[in-house]
N, C-alpha and C positions, 0 to 999 in steps of 0.2 A: 328910055325910061321917061314915063310921063310923070305929070306933077303929083298925081295922086299916089303913085308907087313911092315916089321920093318922100312924100310926107309919113307914109305908113313905116318906111324904113328907117328915118329918123325918131319916130316915137318907140320903136321896137330897140332901137340902140340906147336910148336915155333909159328904158327899164333894165337893160343888161347892165348898165353902168351903176345904177342904184342897187341892185342885187348884190353886185360885186362890193361896194362899199359897206353894205349892212352885214355880209358874211364876214369882213375882217374885224367888225367891232365885237362880235361875240366870242366867248371862252369856248375853248376845246372841250368836248363832251367828255373825254376819259381824263380830265384835270379835276381832282376832288375840290369841292366848294371850300373856300377858305385857303388853300394851299399856296404857298408862295411859289410862283412861277419862276422866280430868280435863282432857287436853290439850286445849285449844280452838284454840290459834293457833301458827304455826311458830315464835313467838319463845320458845318455853317453854325452860328451862335444859335443856342436855344432860345426858343421864344417864350416870353413870359405867359404864365397860366391866365386864362380869362378869369377875372375876379368874380364874374356874373355865374359861373358854374361852380357847383358844389365839389369839393375836393373829397375823394374816398379817404376814410380814417387810416392814419399810419400805424401801421402793426409793429409794436414793440417787442423786441426778442427778450425772453427772460435773461437775467444775468446768469452766467456759468456758475455752477456750484463749487465751491472751493473742496477740493479734495481732503477728506477727513479720516483721521488714523482710527483704528478700532478703539484706542482708548479715550479718544475726542468723543466718539459716539457714543461709549458708555457713560462718559461723564454728562454729557447732555441729556441722557435719557433718565426720566424721573424713576426713582426706585419705586417698588408697589410700597402701599401704604403700611404693611406690616413691617417691612424691612425699615422703612423711613422711622418709623416710631420706635423701632427696638435700636437703630443706630443713635436716634437723638435722646434716649433715655438718660437721664440725670442719675448718676449712682447716689445723689445726696438726697433724692427723692423716694428711695427705699423706706420701707417702714423702720422707724427707730424702735431699740429695743435697750429697756434698761432694767436695771436689777437693784434692789435693797436687801442686802443679805446680813442677818443679825446673828452674833455669836457664834455658835457652831456651825449655821448655814453658810459661814464664810467657804465652807470646803465645795461648796458650788463653783465656786469663781474660777478655778483652774480647767473644771469641765465646760463652762460657757465659753470660756476663751479658746481651749485647744479643740474641742469637738465641734462648737457651734460657731466660732468666730466672731465672737462679741468684742466690741471695743472695750478695751480695759477700763477706760476712763467713764464708761457707762455703767459700771459695777460699783456701787457704794456699799461699803463694809462699816458695820457698827460693832466694834469688837470690845474686848476688855470688859471691865465692870460697867453694866448697863445702868444708865441715868437717863432720866426724862429729857434733859437736855440734850444728851448725845443721840437719842432717839429721833428728837424733834430736827436736830442739826441733819441727821441721814435723810429725813423725808424732805427737808428744804433743798438738797442738792438735786432732787429729782424734779425736771421741769414739768410744765404743762405740757401734755401730749395729747394726741388724737386717738380714735377708735382704731385707726389704721396701725397705731404703735402697740408695742407690746411692754408690759410692766410685770417682771416677775419678783414676787415679794416673799422671801422665806425667813423663817425664824426658828431656832431650835435652842430652847432654855427652859429652865424652870419658870412657871407662870400660875398666878393666882386665877381663881375663877372668873370669867369674863374680862380677863385682862391680857394685853400682850405679854406683860411681864409683872408689873405690880400695879396696886390699885391707882397709881398715879398715870399709869397709861391703859385706860379701858380700851375695849374694842372700838368705842364710839369715835375716839379720836383717830384711830386707824381708818376708820370709815370717811371721817372728815378728809384725811389726805387723799384718800382713793377717789372721791368726788373732785378734788381739786385737780389731781394728776389726769383723770379723764381718758386713761389708756384702757385698752383690753387687758385684764388683770388676772394673773394665775398666783394663787396663794397656796404655797406648801408650808405646813407646820408641823413641828415635833416639840408641843408643848402640851402641858397638861391642861385638860378640858378644851383643847384645840377644835374639838366638833362645833364649837358654840360659834365660832367664826362663821359657819355657814348660814347663820340666822343673823348674826351682828354685823356681817360685811356685805350688804346686799349690792355695793357697787362692784364687787369681785364677779368675775366671769366663771372661775373655776376655784374651788377650795380642796385640798387634799390634806388631811390630817392624819397623824400617827395615832390619835387617840380619839375617842368620842367626847360628849359633852361632859361625861361624868368620870372619865378615867384619867389616871396619869399614864406617862409614857417614858421610856429609857432611850430614845435614839435609835433604836434597830431598824424602824419603818424608814427614816431618812437615807440610812446606809445602804438599804436595798433599792431606794428609789434614785439614788446618784449611780450605783452600780448599772442598773437598769438603763439610765440615760446614755452610758457609754457603750453598750451591747448592741452590736447590729441585729443580734437574734431577738431582740424587743420588738423589732417590726413584724409583728404577728400576722398582720393581713398582707404582707407583701408589696404594698405600694411603693416601698422605697423610702419611707419616712418613717420616723420613731415618733408616734404622737405621745402627749402627756397622759392620754388615756390609756395607751398600751402599757406606759412606763407604771402607772398606778396598778394596772391589773397584775402585772408581775410583782411588783414591791408589797402588794397586799396578800399574796398567797400565804396561806395558813402555815404550811410546813417551816419555809424558811424564818417565818417571824418566831415559830416557838423554838426552832434550834437556836435563833440569835438571841432571845431572851434566856434561854436555858443556860448558854455560854455565858451571858451577862450576869446571871446570878451566880454562877460559880466563881467567876473572876472578880465579882465586886459585888459581894453579898451585903455590905452595907448600903450601898446606891441602889441595889436591886434585890431585896430580900425574898420577895415572893414569886410563887410559881405563876401569878397571873400574867398573862399575855394579852394587852390591849389589841383591840381591833381597829385598823384603819377604817375612816370614812371618807366620803367625797361628797360634794354638792351633786344633787341630782341632774339627769340630762346628759347628752353626748357631745356637749362642747369642747370637753377636753380630748377628743378623738380628732378634733379638727385644727389642733393647736401642736405645732413642735418648735423647737427652740431656734431652727435655722433662720436665714436672712429672712424669706418670704414665709414667714411664721404661719400664716393663716393657710392651712391646707387646701381649703375650697378656692382661693384664689391661686395658690401655687400651681396647682394641677391643671389650672384653665391657661396659664401663661406658658 
């Protein structure tokens, strides 16, 4: 071998050694970048996540619903508005009903209690010998009411013209009391000249009288009125309520009145010596047909409920 070939061979050997050392310092191509080559098993400790990389948001699973019984579901579910209103209704919020009954009008009391469920303490009686003091005390027991409440005022006795019973209690005093009370007011009268009350009691809503402004009366109309109040057949329009207008229509029929006064004249000739039969009168309008004596006395309101 000559010197020239020997030099060439030495250079080639150096190149091969350099390439072998360079190849040993580079990573294997099938190893992913950043993978730890020293991990040999799956039980190796987990690596800490890189704080520079964004973490995916953790999904929270909703809590499991507690099993509910049908009764619990029914309790939690709100009732419809109408049922809530009905269940929360306070009986004390019902309209009040008060009555002042003077002398023979006391006979209305058992009818109001038995047939219409009135509270006995709300029925005030003025009985015995009538005096201005007793009548004033009777009115004083009636509290101030609202238009949603009902006041039933009735009187049956002798009376002077333009007066409830004598000149010391003219109708203007009654009107003053009706204004103070302030309720929806029904007046039924069996007094002489009672028809004047329609003009002299403007605060009343309905007036029924057994006689007009110029006549005397003997109590027959009020007896027929009370009877009609207790008779289911008085519901002439068939709506399930006996209105005061229907009661008046029955009590004011001419034939029963004539028969009643004829019997009165024969049985008590000194009290009723004449063949005259007074004609009942009422205040104008249809308001009486919207009133009955039950708890929800206003028929327009009762039929909506």
